C-alpha positions as CSV (number, residue, x, y, z in Angstrom):
1,M,36.7,107.1,-137.0
2,T,39.9,106.0,-135.2
3,D,41.7,105.9,-138.5
4,E,41.0,109.6,-139.3
5,K,43.9,111.6,-138.0
6,D,42.1,115.0,-138.3
7,F,39.1,113.7,-136.3
8,L,41.4,112.3,-133.6
9,F,43.4,115.5,-133.4
10,E,40.2,117.6,-133.1
11,L,38.7,115.3,-130.5
12,G,41.9,115.1,-128.4
13,D,42.3,118.9,-128.6
14,S,38.7,119.4,-127.5
15,Y,39.4,117.1,-124.5
16,Y,42.5,119.2,-123.7
17,N,40.6,122.4,-124.0
18,T,38.0,121.1,-121.5
19,A,40.6,119.9,-119.0
20,R,39.9,116.2,-119.8
21,Y,43.7,115.5,-120.0
22,Q,43.7,111.8,-119.5
23,E,41.0,111.3,-122.2
24,S,42.9,113.7,-124.5
25,N,46.1,111.7,-124.1
26,R,44.3,108.5,-124.9
27,I,43.0,109.9,-128.1
28,M,46.3,111.6,-129.0
29,E,48.1,108.3,-128.5
30,L,45.8,106.8,-131.1
31,G,46.6,109.7,-133.4
32,T,50.4,109.0,-133.1
33,K,49.8,105.5,-134.5
34,I,48.5,106.9,-137.8
35,S,50.1,110.3,-138.2
36,G,53.5,111.8,-138.0
37,D,52.2,115.2,-137.0
38,P,54.2,116.5,-134.1
39,M,51.2,118.4,-132.8
40,F,49.9,115.2,-131.3
41,Y,53.0,115.0,-129.1
42,N,52.8,118.8,-128.2
43,I,49.2,118.4,-127.0
44,M,50.2,115.3,-125.0
45,G,53.0,117.3,-123.4
46,N,50.5,120.0,-122.6
47,N,48.2,117.5,-121.0
48,Y,51.0,116.1,-118.8
49,K,52.1,119.6,-117.9
50,E,48.6,120.3,-116.7
51,L,48.5,117.0,-114.8
52,G,51.7,118.1,-113.0
53,N,53.9,115.4,-114.6
54,H,56.7,117.7,-116.0
55,M,59.0,114.8,-116.8
56,K,56.5,113.2,-119.2
57,A,55.6,116.7,-120.6
58,E,59.3,117.2,-121.4
59,R,59.5,113.8,-123.0
60,Y,56.6,114.5,-125.4
61,Y,57.9,118.0,-126.3
62,F,61.3,116.5,-127.2
63,E,59.5,113.8,-129.2
64,A,57.6,116.5,-131.2
65,F,60.9,118.3,-131.8
66,S,62.6,115.1,-133.0
67,I,60.0,114.6,-135.7
68,L,60.6,118.0,-137.3
69,H,63.9,119.7,-136.1
70,N,63.1,123.0,-137.8
71,R,60.0,123.7,-135.7
72,V,60.4,126.1,-132.8
73,Y,57.1,125.5,-131.2
74,P,58.2,122.4,-129.2
75,L,61.2,124.3,-128.0
76,Y,59.0,127.1,-127.0
77,L,56.8,124.7,-125.0
78,L,59.9,123.4,-123.3
79,M,61.1,126.9,-122.5
80,I,57.7,127.7,-120.9
81,L,57.7,124.3,-119.0
82,Y,61.2,125.0,-117.6
83,E,60.4,128.6,-116.7
84,D,57.2,127.6,-115.0
85,S,58.9,124.9,-113.0
86,G,61.8,127.1,-111.9
87,K,64.4,125.5,-114.1
88,H,65.6,128.9,-115.3
89,I,68.9,127.7,-116.7
90,K,67.2,125.1,-118.9
91,A,64.6,127.7,-119.9
92,R,67.4,130.0,-121.1
93,E,69.0,127.2,-123.0
94,M,65.8,126.6,-124.9
95,A,65.4,130.4,-125.5
96,K,68.9,130.5,-126.9
97,K,68.1,127.6,-129.3
98,I,64.9,129.3,-130.4
99,V,66.7,132.7,-131.0
100,E,69.5,130.9,-133.0
101,S,67.1,128.7,-135.0
102,D,66.4,129.3,-138.6
103,P,62.9,128.1,-139.2
104,K,62.2,126.6,-142.7
105,I,59.1,128.8,-142.9
106,S,59.0,132.1,-141.1
107,S,55.6,133.2,-139.9
108,E,54.0,135.7,-137.5
109,A,53.9,132.9,-134.9
110,T,57.6,132.0,-135.2
111,E,58.5,135.7,-134.9
112,E,56.4,136.0,-131.8
113,I,58.0,132.9,-130.3
114,K,61.5,134.3,-131.1
115,E,60.5,137.6,-129.5
116,S,59.3,135.8,-126.4
117,A,62.6,133.8,-126.2
118,S,64.6,137.0,-126.7
119,A,62.7,138.7,-123.9
120,L,63.5,135.8,-121.6
121,L,67.2,136.0,-122.5
122,N,67.2,139.8,-121.8
123,Y,65.4,139.5,-118.5
C-alpha cells in the first residue's frame, strides 16, 4: 500500500490528528515520493509545528507553496506559525501576500483565509 498516495495521505493525516507526529511525518515523506500534492508538505509542517520545530515547519510550508504558487493555504499556515511564535512582522508579510493574491479558483475557504489575513493586517 506504500504506492497508494491516497492511502498514505489518509494514514499520515490520521497519525497527525491523533498527535502521532513522528509517525505522520514518516508516512507523509513516503507520500512525497509518489505524489506532487502539496498537502503532504502542509501536514509535515503542521507536525513539526506541533513538535516545536518551527524552522522545519516553515521549510515544509514553503515547499508546499513552491509546488503550487497560486494556493494561499501554505501562506496562511506560515502566517499562523509566525503569529504564534511572536514573529509579527513576518506574519503581517504573509497576510499581505494572502490579501494581494489572486487564487486560480476562489472558494469559501480561500475567502475565509483572506478575511483572516485582512483581520490580522487591521489589528
